[in-house]
C-alpha positions, 0 to 999 in steps of 0.5 A: 781417311781416319788418324794414323793409330800407330806409335811414332818410329822408333829404334832397334837398342840391339840386334844381331844375327842369331845362328840357327844351324843347318849354315842359316842365321837370322836376323834380330832386333829389339826395340821399345823398353827393355825391362817390358812385356815381351813380345815377337813379331811374326812377318808374312810371306813367308819370305816378306822380311820386318819393315821398320813399320812392323815396329810402330803397332806396339806401344813403346814405352810398354814393350820389349819389342822383338822382330826376326826376319824368318831364314832366307829372306829381309837381313838373315842369310844365306837368300833365297834370291841368290843363285843354286838356293837351298830351301830343304832346310827352311821349313816350318818345324825349323821356323819354330824351333828357330822361334826358342832359340831367339827366346831364349838367346834373348834371356826370355821365360815368355811372350806375346806372339803376334802374326799376320798372314803366314805370320799367323800359320806360323804363331798358331804352329809355335803356340801349339807346340811351346803353350807354356811361352805364349802369354796371348796371341794375335792374329790377322789374317788367318791362313792355315795352308790348307789346301782350299785355302791354296787354290781358292787363292791361285787357281781360279776363284780368288782370280775372277774378282781380279781378272787383269792380275791373274792374267799376269799372274798366268803370263810366265805359265802360257796365259790364261787358258792354262789348265793345271795347279798354278802352284806345281807350275811355279815351282819349276820356273823359281827354280830355273836357274836361267834369270829369263826364266826365274826372273820374271816368274817371280814378278809375276807371283808376287805383284798377283799378291801385292795387287790383291792384299788390300780392298782398293789398290797400292801401286806403292806396294805393288812396286816395293813387290816387283823389286826382282830381288824380293821378289824371288826371294819372297815367290821363292820362299812362299812356293816352297811351303805351299808345294808341300803343304807347310810340312804340316798334317792333311788329316780332318781340319788340317793340322793348326785347326785340329790341334788349337785345343793346345791353346786352351787359356790363352788368350786371343785377338783374330782380326779379319777382313770382311774382303779379305781375298789372299786369306778369306774371312772362313778359316777366320771364322773356324779358328774362331769357333774352335777357340774360344778364348779369343775374341775375333774382330771383323773389319767390314771394309779391309782386304788383306794388308795390316796396312788398311785403317780399320785393320791397323786399329783393330791390331794396336786396339788388341797389343794395348790391351794386353800391354799390361 
């Protein structure tokens, strides 16, 4: 096993809850050097929340590291696991606006944007709307919410490589013979007010993801994703975004890829696991072809999770490269 390239654990020197309107607050924290280069970390899911491990991807002596829990997950409120949770004011464009509010609230002019998985989609959406505010992009496990990407993972082909977990995923829908769109069917289950319905559905949705994120099975990750409160919020938010296609234009290659020309002049690094089941490498390749300012780093012995050794090494190398 190669040495862990991450920086030592670090604690926040500032944190708070930002009122972003619509009855929502998002929790933010800062760590590292208060006068360092600003970077904002965008977690996956949507609905995954931030962890202390995310802080360790950046040199704390050179970076001013800003992390936030996106709407309705982690320490942000209201929480998507609550009874009667209303997700209507939680969309991609609400989250893009939240990032701008947070940037202004913290007195930051421009920042590096770092995002993995869903965070890569949010990073692209933000940078394409506000390119003048972005110094660099570091993206991992590229995801653009195109229907072809969602169908690959939730409606068939990926399950052929993980049949036992695919069966568990389909169990709340009646089992392996389920004939329809699993995303739409789960939408009904996760919105059901009965805990006996939405509880098992949330755990089945999230453990399917946890079991397929890594090249080798990570039982600790699966157990963490099986926590009922975490699972329900994660599943509800993800499913809500997927049912609505991320509120992106569906035309041509999809909005995020179609609008990549807005990133002209912004340097970037794309880190992608070769055997990523959740977000296959084809999307990273297409993004790279459309965005020549980005350096594509394919990790040959990795899946999707940022904690896989080869992916960690490339991510820390990228943040070191842009530390200035």
